C-alpha positions as CSV (number, residue, x, y, z in Angstrom):
1,M,52.1,12.3,2.0
2,S,55.8,12.4,1.9
3,G,57.0,9.4,-0.2
4,R,55.1,6.4,-1.9
5,R,53.0,4.8,0.7
6,A,55.7,4.6,3.2
7,W,53.5,2.0,5.5
8,W,53.4,-0.2,2.6
9,G,57.0,-1.4,3.0
10,L,58.3,-3.0,6.5
11,G,59.8,0.6,7.0
12,G,56.6,2.1,6.7
13,L,54.7,-0.2,9.3
14,V,57.3,0.8,11.8
15,M,58.4,4.5,11.2
16,A,56.1,6.0,8.4
17,M,56.9,6.9,9.3
18,A,48.1,13.0,-14.1
19,G,43.8,13.5,-22.1
20,C,45.8,12.5,-24.4
21,G,44.1,9.9,-26.1
22,P,45.7,6.5,-27.5
23,A,48.2,6.8,-30.1
24,P,46.8,5.8,-33.6
25,R,47.1,2.4,-34.8
26,A,49.3,1.8,-37.7
27,A,45.8,1.1,-39.9
28,D,44.2,4.4,-38.5
29,R,47.3,6.3,-39.7
30,P,47.6,8.6,-43.1
31,R,48.9,6.4,-45.7
32,A,52.2,7.4,-47.1
33,E,52.1,8.7,-50.6
34,A,54.4,7.6,-53.5
35,A,56.5,11.0,-52.8
36,A,56.1,13.6,-49.9
37,P,54.8,17.1,-50.8
38,G,57.6,19.4,-51.0
39,P,57.9,22.4,-48.1
40,G,54.7,24.5,-48.1
41,A,52.6,22.0,-50.5
42,P,49.8,21.1,-49.3
43,G,48.6,18.6,-51.9
44,R,49.5,15.2,-53.3
45,A,52.7,14.2,-55.0
46,G,52.9,16.1,-58.1
47,A,50.8,19.0,-57.3
48,A,52.4,22.5,-57.7
49,G,55.3,22.8,-55.8
50,G,55.6,19.0,-55.3
51,S,58.6,18.4,-57.5
52,S,60.8,20.2,-60.1
53,V,61.9,19.4,-63.6
54,A,65.6,20.4,-64.2
55,G,67.4,20.1,-67.9
56,A,66.6,18.6,-71.1
57,S,66.9,15.1,-69.5
58,G,63.9,15.9,-67.4
59,A,65.5,14.2,-64.3
60,V,63.7,15.0,-61.0
61,K,65.9,16.8,-58.5
62,A,65.5,15.2,-54.9
63,E,63.5,17.3,-52.7
64,E,65.6,18.7,-49.7
65,A,64.3,17.2,-46.6
66,A,61.3,19.3,-44.7
67,T,62.7,21.2,-42.0
68,P,61.3,19.8,-38.8
69,A,58.7,22.1,-36.4
70,P,60.4,23.7,-33.6
71,P,59.6,22.5,-30.4
72,P,56.7,24.5,-28.6
73,K,58.0,27.3,-26.3
74,S,57.6,27.2,-22.9
75,A,55.8,29.6,-20.6
76,F,58.1,28.7,-17.8
77,A,61.4,30.5,-16.6
78,P,64.1,29.4,-14.7
79,V,64.5,31.5,-11.6
80,A,67.1,29.9,-9.6
81,Q,69.8,27.1,-9.6
82,V,69.1,24.0,-7.3
83,P,72.1,23.1,-5.4
84,A,74.1,20.4,-7.2
85,E,72.7,16.9,-6.5
86,I,69.9,17.7,-4.2
87,D,66.1,16.8,-5.0
88,V,63.8,19.7,-3.5
89,R,60.3,19.9,-2.7
90,L,58.6,23.2,-3.4
91,H,56.7,25.2,-0.7
92,P,55.1,28.2,-2.1
93,V,53.8,30.7,0.9
94,E,52.7,34.0,1.1
95,G,55.7,36.5,0.5
96,A,58.2,33.7,-0.6
97,L,59.0,30.2,-2.0
98,L,60.5,28.0,0.3
99,V,62.2,24.8,-0.9
100,S,62.8,21.6,1.7
101,T,65.3,18.7,1.3
102,T,66.0,15.3,3.1
103,D,69.1,14.7,1.6
104,L,71.9,15.0,3.7
105,M,73.6,18.5,3.1
106,T,76.8,20.4,4.4
107,L,75.6,24.3,5.0
108,E,78.4,26.6,6.5
109,G,80.2,23.8,7.6
110,E,77.1,22.2,9.5
111,Q,76.1,18.9,8.3
112,M,72.4,18.4,8.4
113,G,69.6,15.6,7.7
114,S,67.1,18.4,6.3
115,A,66.8,21.9,5.6
116,V,64.7,24.3,4.4
117,G,65.7,27.0,1.8
118,V,64.0,30.2,0.6
119,L,64.5,32.0,-2.7
120,K,66.1,35.0,-3.0
121,D,67.7,37.4,-5.6
122,G,67.9,34.4,-8.0
123,K,69.3,32.1,-5.6
124,I,67.8,29.6,-3.1
125,E,69.5,30.3,0.3
126,F,69.3,28.0,3.6
127,P,69.5,30.4,6.3
128,K,70.3,29.0,10.0
129,R,67.2,30.4,10.7
130,L,65.5,27.6,8.8
131,H,67.4,24.7,9.5
132,V,65.3,21.9,10.7
133,P,66.2,20.6,14.4
134,G,66.9,16.7,14.3
135,W,67.9,14.0,11.8
136,G,65.9,12.0,9.4
137,V,63.1,14.4,9.4
138,A,61.2,14.9,6.3
139,V,59.0,18.0,5.5
140,V,55.5,17.5,4.7
141,G,54.6,21.1,4.2
142,V,55.0,24.7,5.3
143,Y,52.1,27.2,5.4
144,G,51.5,30.7,6.2
145,R,53.5,33.8,5.4
146,Y,57.2,34.6,5.3
147,P,59.1,35.5,7.3
148,D,57.1,36.1,10.2
149,Q,54.1,33.5,10.5
150,L,55.2,30.3,9.2
151,D,53.6,26.5,10.2
152,L,55.9,23.4,9.6
153,I,55.1,20.2,9.5
154,A,57.2,16.9,9.3
155,T,57.9,13.5,10.1
156,G,61.1,12.4,11.9
157,T,62.0,9.3,13.9
158,T,63.3,8.3,17.2
159,G,65.3,5.4,15.4
160,R,62.5,3.1,16.6
161,T,59.2,4.8,15.6
162,G,57.9,7.5,13.6
163,V,57.3,11.2,15.1
164,A,54.6,13.6,14.0
165,D,56.3,17.0,14.2
166,H,54.8,20.5,14.3
167,Y,56.8,23.7,14.5
168,V,56.2,27.3,13.9
169,L,59.0,29.9,13.2
170,G,60.2,32.4,15.8
171,A,62.9,34.9,16.0
172,Q,65.8,32.4,16.1
173,G,64.4,29.5,14.3
174,W,61.5,26.5,14.4
175,V,60.1,26.1,17.7
176,Q,58.6,22.9,18.4
177,R,54.7,23.1,19.4
178,A,53.8,19.4,19.1
179,S,55.6,16.0,19.1
180,E,53.7,12.7,18.8
181,L,55.3,9.7,18.9
182,G,54.1,6.6,16.5
183,L,52.2,8.8,14.3
184,S,53.1,10.5,10.9
185,F,51.2,13.5,9.2
186,T,49.0,12.4,6.0
187,G,47.9,16.0,5.4
188,V,46.9,19.4,6.2
189,A,43.9,21.4,5.2
190,R,42.1,24.9,5.7
191,M,39.0,24.6,7.0
192,G,37.3,27.8,8.1
193,S,39.3,29.8,10.1
194,S,41.4,26.7,11.2
195,L,44.4,25.1,9.8
196,V,44.2,21.2,10.4
197,G,46.4,18.3,10.3
198,L,45.6,14.5,10.4
199,M,48.1,12.3,12.0
200,G,47.8,8.7,11.2
201,P,49.8,5.9,13.1
202,T,53.0,4.3,11.6
203,M,51.7,1.0,12.2
204,L,48.8,0.5,14.8
205,G,46.3,2.7,16.5
206,V,43.9,5.7,15.7
207,P,44.5,8.9,13.5
208,R,43.9,12.0,15.2
209,F,43.5,15.6,14.3
210,I,45.4,18.7,15.4
211,A,44.7,22.1,14.8
212,L,47.7,23.8,13.9
213,R,46.3,27.4,14.2
214,G,42.7,28.2,15.1
215,P,40.1,26.6,17.2
216,R,39.5,22.8,17.2
217,V,37.4,21.4,14.5
218,G,35.9,18.5,16.9
219,L,35.4,15.9,14.0
220,T,35.4,12.4,15.3
221,I,37.6,9.3,13.6
222,T,35.1,6.2,12.7
223,Q,36.4,3.5,14.7
224,A,36.7,0.0,13.4
225,P,34.4,-2.8,14.8
226,R,36.4,-4.6,17.6
227,K,34.9,-7.6,17.2
228,E,35.4,-8.0,13.3
229,P,38.5,-8.5,11.3
230,C,40.2,-5.6,10.1
231,R,43.3,-5.6,7.7
232,G,44.5,-8.7,8.2
233,W,43.9,-8.9,12.2
234,E,41.8,-11.6,13.5
235,A,39.0,-10.8,15.7
236,P,39.1,-9.7,18.4
237,L,41.4,-7.0,17.4
238,P,44.5,-6.7,20.1
239,Y,44.4,-2.8,19.3
240,P,42.0,-0.1,18.9
241,Q,41.7,0.5,15.1
242,A,40.1,3.3,12.7
243,E,38.0,2.1,9.9
244,I,40.1,4.0,7.3
245,L,43.9,3.6,7.5
246,S,44.3,7.5,6.3
247,Q,47.1,7.8,3.7
248,A,46.1,11.3,2.5
249,F,44.1,14.2,4.4
250,G,42.7,17.3,2.6
251,A,39.5,19.5,2.2
252,T,36.9,21.1,-0.5
253,R,36.8,24.6,-0.9
254,D,33.3,24.7,1.0
255,G,35.1,22.8,4.2
256,T,34.0,19.1,3.6
257,A,37.2,17.2,5.0
258,L,38.5,14.1,3.3
259,S,40.5,11.3,4.4
260,Y,41.8,8.6,1.7
261,G,43.0,5.3,2.5
262,I,42.2,1.6,2.8
263,D,39.5,0.3,4.6
264,C,38.9,-2.9,7.2
265,D,38.4,-5.1,4.1
266,G,41.7,-3.8,2.5
267,A,39.8,-1.8,-0.2
268,S,40.3,2.1,-1.1
269,A,37.6,4.4,0.7
270,L,37.0,7.8,1.6
271,E,35.8,9.2,5.1
272,V,33.9,12.4,4.3
273,W,33.3,15.4,7.1
274,K,30.6,17.4,5.9
275,P,30.7,21.0,7.1
276,G,28.7,21.0,10.3
277,D,29.1,17.2,11.1
278,K,31.2,16.1,13.6
279,G,30.7,12.1,12.1
280,A,31.8,11.0,9.0
281,T,30.3,9.0,6.2
282,I,32.4,6.3,4.7
283,L,32.6,6.0,0.7
284,P,34.1,3.2,-1.5
285,V,36.1,4.9,-4.1
286,P,37.9,3.0,-7.2
287,A,41.1,1.7,-6.5
288,L,44.1,3.9,-8.3
289,S,47.3,1.9,-7.2
290,E,47.6,-1.2,-9.2
291,G,50.4,-1.5,-11.6
292,Q,53.9,0.2,-11.4
293,I,54.1,3.3,-9.4
294,P,57.0,5.0,-8.5
295,D,58.1,4.7,-4.9
296,D,58.4,8.7,-4.3
297,A,54.8,9.2,-5.8
298,R,52.7,11.3,-3.1
299,T,49.2,10.4,-2.5
300,L,47.2,13.5,-1.8
301,I,43.9,15.4,-1.8
302,L,43.7,18.8,-3.1
303,P,40.7,21.3,-3.4
304,G,38.6,20.8,-7.0
305,P,37.1,23.5,-9.0
306,G,34.1,23.7,-7.6
307,E,32.8,24.5,-3.9
308,G,32.4,20.7,-3.0
309,E,34.9,19.0,-5.2
310,A,38.4,17.5,-4.5
311,W,41.2,15.7,-6.3
312,I,42.7,12.5,-5.2
313,V,45.8,11.8,-6.4
314,D,47.2,8.0,-5.9
315,G,49.2,7.3,-9.1
316,G,45.9,8.3,-11.1
317,V,43.3,10.7,-10.2
318,L,39.9,10.7,-8.6
319,R,37.7,13.5,-8.8
320,Y,35.3,13.6,-6.0
321,Q,32.1,15.6,-6.6
322,G,28.4,15.6,-5.2
323,G,29.4,13.2,-2.7
324,E,30.9,10.6,-5.5
325,S,34.2,9.8,-6.7
326,K,34.9,9.1,-10.3
327,E,38.4,8.0,-11.9
328,I,39.6,10.3,-15.0
329,D,41.7,9.5,-17.6
330,P,45.7,9.5,-16.9
331,P,47.3,12.8,-18.6
332,A,48.9,10.3,-21.2
333,K,48.5,6.5,-22.1
334,G,50.0,4.4,-19.3
335,A,51.2,7.6,-17.3
336,R,51.4,7.4,-13.4
337,V,51.3,10.8,-11.6
338,L,54.2,11.5,-9.3
339,T,52.7,14.4,-7.5
340,A,50.3,17.1,-8.0
341,S,49.1,20.9,-6.7
342,A,46.0,22.7,-7.3
343,A,45.8,26.5,-8.4
344,P,43.3,28.7,-6.9
345,D,40.8,28.2,-9.5
346,G,40.7,24.4,-9.4
347,T,43.0,23.7,-12.4
348,L,45.1,20.5,-11.6
349,W,48.7,20.6,-12.1
350,A,50.4,17.3,-12.2
351,I,53.8,15.3,-13.4
352,A,53.6,12.0,-14.9
353,D,56.9,10.2,-16.3
354,G,58.5,13.4,-16.0
355,A,56.2,15.7,-18.1
356,L,54.1,18.5,-16.8
357,F,50.2,18.8,-17.5
358,A,47.6,20.7,-16.5
359,R,43.8,20.0,-16.2
360,K,41.0,22.0,-16.1
361,G,37.5,21.1,-17.2
362,E,37.3,17.5,-18.7
363,A,40.9,17.6,-20.7
364,W,44.6,17.2,-20.0
365,E,47.1,19.5,-21.6
366,Q,50.7,19.3,-21.3
367,A,52.8,22.1,-20.6
368,P,56.0,22.4,-22.1
369,L,59.1,22.9,-20.2
370,P,62.2,24.6,-21.4
371,D,64.8,22.4,-23.3
372,G,62.8,19.5,-22.4
373,V,63.9,19.1,-19.2
374,K,62.2,16.5,-16.9
375,A,59.9,17.6,-14.0
376,Q,60.4,16.4,-10.4
377,D,58.1,18.3,-8.5
378,V,55.2,21.3,-9.1
379,A,53.4,23.5,-6.5
380,V,51.0,26.3,-7.2
381,G,51.1,29.5,-5.0
382,S,47.7,31.1,-3.8
383,D,48.7,34.1,-6.4
384,G,48.5,31.5,-9.2
385,A,52.0,31.2,-9.6
386,V,53.2,27.6,-10.8
387,W,56.5,26.6,-9.6
388,V,58.4,23.4,-11.1
389,A,61.6,22.0,-10.0
390,A,63.2,20.6,-13.1
391,G,66.7,20.2,-14.7
392,G,68.2,21.3,-11.9
393,A,66.8,24.6,-11.5
394,V,63.3,26.2,-10.1
395,L,60.8,27.4,-12.8
396,K,58.0,29.7,-12.8
397,H,55.1,30.7,-14.8
398,G,52.4,33.4,-13.6
399,G,51.6,34.9,-10.6
400,E,51.4,38.4,-9.5
401,S,55.1,38.9,-11.2
402,E,56.4,37.6,-14.3
403,A,60.2,38.9,-13.5
404,A,62.4,35.8,-13.5
405,G,64.8,36.0,-10.6
406,A,67.6,35.4,-12.9
407,A,68.9,36.9,-16.4
408,P,67.8,34.6,-19.4
409,G,70.3,32.1,-20.3
410,T,72.4,32.4,-17.1
411,I,71.0,29.5,-15.4
412,P,71.8,26.0,-17.4
413,L,69.2,23.4,-17.4
414,Q,70.4,19.7,-17.0
415,K,69.0,16.9,-19.3
416,G,68.3,13.8,-17.7
417,P,66.5,10.5,-18.0
418,P,63.1,10.4,-16.6
419,P,62.6,8.8,-13.2
420,K,62.1,4.9,-13.7
421,P,59.1,3.4,-11.9
422,K,59.7,0.7,-9.2
423,P,57.8,-2.7,-8.8
424,N,54.9,-1.8,-6.1
425,R,55.4,-3.4,-2.8
426,P,53.0,-5.7,-1.6
427,F,50.6,-4.9,1.1
428,P,52.6,-6.3,4.2
429,E,50.4,-8.0,6.8
430,P,50.2,-8.0,10.6
431,G,52.1,-11.1,12.4
432,G,49.7,-13.5,13.7
433,P,49.5,-17.4,14.9
434,K,49.0,-18.1,10.9
435,C,51.9,-16.1,9.8
436,P,54.7,-18.6,8.6
437,Q,57.5,-16.3,9.6
438,N,57.0,-13.7,12.3
439,L,59.4,-10.9,12.5
440,V,60.0,-8.8,15.5
441,V,61.0,-5.0,14.7
442,L,63.2,-3.9,17.4
443,Y,65.0,-0.8,16.4
444,T,65.1,1.6,13.5
445,F,68.3,2.7,12.4
446,S,68.8,6.2,12.4
447,K,71.1,7.8,9.4
448,T,73.8,8.2,11.4
449,A,74.0,5.0,13.4
450,P,77.3,3.1,12.1
451,D,76.8,-0.4,10.3
452,D,78.4,-2.1,13.3
453,Y,76.1,-0.8,16.1
454,D,75.4,-3.2,18.8
455,F,72.3,-2.4,20.3
456,P,73.3,-1.9,24.0
457,L,69.9,-1.3,25.2
458,T,68.4,-4.2,23.9
459,R,71.2,-6.9,25.0
460,K,70.9,-5.3,28.5
461,A,66.8,-6.1,28.4
462,L,67.6,-9.7,27.1
463,K,70.2,-10.2,29.5
464,G,69.5,-13.7,31.3
465,R,66.4,-14.1,29.2
466,T,67.5,-17.5,27.7
467,E,63.6,-18.3,26.9
468,F,64.6,-16.4,23.8
469,S,67.3,-18.6,22.4
470,P,65.3,-19.8,19.6
471,A,65.0,-16.3,18.1
472,R,67.4,-15.3,15.1
473,F,68.7,-11.6,16.0
474,V,69.6,-9.5,12.6
475,V,70.1,-6.8,11.1
476,T,67.6,-6.3,7.9
477,R,67.0,-3.9,5.1
478,D,63.8,-2.5,3.3
479,M,63.2,0.4,1.0
480,G,66.9,1.7,1.8
481,Q,66.0,1.8,5.7
482,R,67.8,-0.7,8.4
483,F,66.4,-2.3,10.9
484,F,67.3,-4.4,14.1
485,A,64.9,-7.2,14.2
486,A,64.5,-10.9,15.2
487,F,62.9,-13.7,13.5
488,V,60.8,-16.1,16.0
489,P,59.6,-19.5,15.4
490,S,56.3,-19.2,17.0
491,W,53.5,-16.4,17.8
492,D,53.8,-17.0,21.5
493,L,57.6,-15.9,21.5
494,A,57.0,-13.2,19.1
495,K,54.5,-11.7,21.4
496,K,56.5,-12.2,24.8
497,L,59.6,-10.5,23.0
498,E,57.6,-7.8,21.9
499,E,56.4,-7.3,25.5
500,R,59.6,-7.6,27.0
501,I,61.6,-4.9,24.9
502,K,58.3,-2.6,25.2
503,A,58.5,-2.9,29.3
504,D,62.4,-3.0,29.6
505,V,63.6,-0.1,26.7
506,K,62.3,3.2,27.8
507,G,60.6,4.8,24.5
508,S,60.7,1.8,22.4
509,T,57.6,0.1,20.1
510,P,58.5,-3.0,18.9
511,Q,56.4,-4.1,16.1
512,I,55.5,-7.8,15.0
513,V,55.1,-8.1,11.0
514,C,54.6,-10.9,8.7
515,A,57.9,-10.6,6.4
516,E,61.1,-12.0,5.2
517,P,63.3,-8.8,4.5
518,E,66.6,-9.0,3.2
519,V,69.0,-9.8,5.9
520,V,72.5,-7.8,6.0
521,R,74.0,-9.0,9.2
522,E,73.5,-11.6,11.9
523,L,73.8,-10.9,15.5
524,K,74.6,-13.9,17.5
525,L,73.7,-12.6,21.1
526,D,74.8,-14.7,24.3
527,L,71.4,-14.3,26.2
528,K,73.5,-15.6,29.2
529,T,75.7,-12.6,29.4
530,G,73.9,-10.2,27.0
531,E,76.9,-10.0,25.0
532,V,77.7,-10.5,21.1
533,A,79.2,-13.7,20.7
534,R,82.7,-12.8,18.5
């Protein structure tokens, strides 16, 4: 998944769219001796080599300070510089390393909201053929062979709701194969001869599978009971819902499909489809997302070491094995996992607090990076090459070729502070009669929309509808995203406003949530004329 549980914040509800032991206590540490041994002297103070006597006076010379041990040598070498001030995601495919970014970029005089680049001759290039259409598009993953057989999945936005997009690479660029309103990709898995994606609803509805390549798999999503409460909704449910609100999707090496998310009771759970089965089994799993987790931490399901095993990454790490899941120790005490990738042999490479770790078997081992730089992303290719984005560069270790893409020392590495964890977002609830403040989210700003945009289509739909006068129309901001919304005093009025906008504004998907976000600007609408009161 792209981003930290995008649906936990207001923005996600509307457009959603890893063992070191604890440090020893003071009492457990070796006691300091009266005088430290000299360099190379293994015994106590006063042992051979521990001190020396000079002159008839017998004065003891002060020992020179021991030379600090050099930092461990890193196996990773810089292979390319990352363009200045750009955070990249790594996508190793057959024949190339691709990168993606959602930062606004200007390339060859053309401004874009998302770009895909390719590592070539020690540089990351962004050819026009790889420019992703549209604005506000976040690349979830790229799969296949470069340059003639690639699938790209992304989550974009119409400005009002999220869109799950599937592209294939053609001779002239990306060609759209599917575009699904109100959905976002939670993951992709290889199942037999099929490449399968799972699309989850940005707020309401039921996830569904899509075969990106190969035959359909025919798996059935477990439906939530219609006459029982589910994730805050009171019975009966006003909309069809799935038992598991998926946050991540993946598969084991033997083809067992897994969807990880929140069940109707608000607890963490797995939906499991075993090979040959169409229906799924629901399994409870330990909760991993307590405490502070960075907003950009990713929720992932990755193949594990064994045929029927998987890693589940969500701030912490679970190991799924034999139909059960078990939480494993973090890579370091108190560390939270930002992202991870699995090697062909099942080794889990993870980033936690800017450090890189590998877990194979039952223990974590830290992998030192050059100059102690902080890692932002890690990805392992099918040939076993481990790629890391760190210090303003792309680093590489292993794989079919150890050759670096640039001469040693030609790529300066940037040292910077590790990313600071941000407070975890509370789980927002859907609106309802018992909500103290219902908010109808009407419009999601695109990145290019001006701050003073006045929403002409919405105003036209509300012209003459004075029954909505009690509503307070505002521009709000949540998790960096702006929205046009309305605070309404009652549930009945909220439902009427939702239905009016949905009926009169083509392509709109207004949502009612129980929230009080930051208000950036208030719009005083004259509902008689449909104009903004000045």
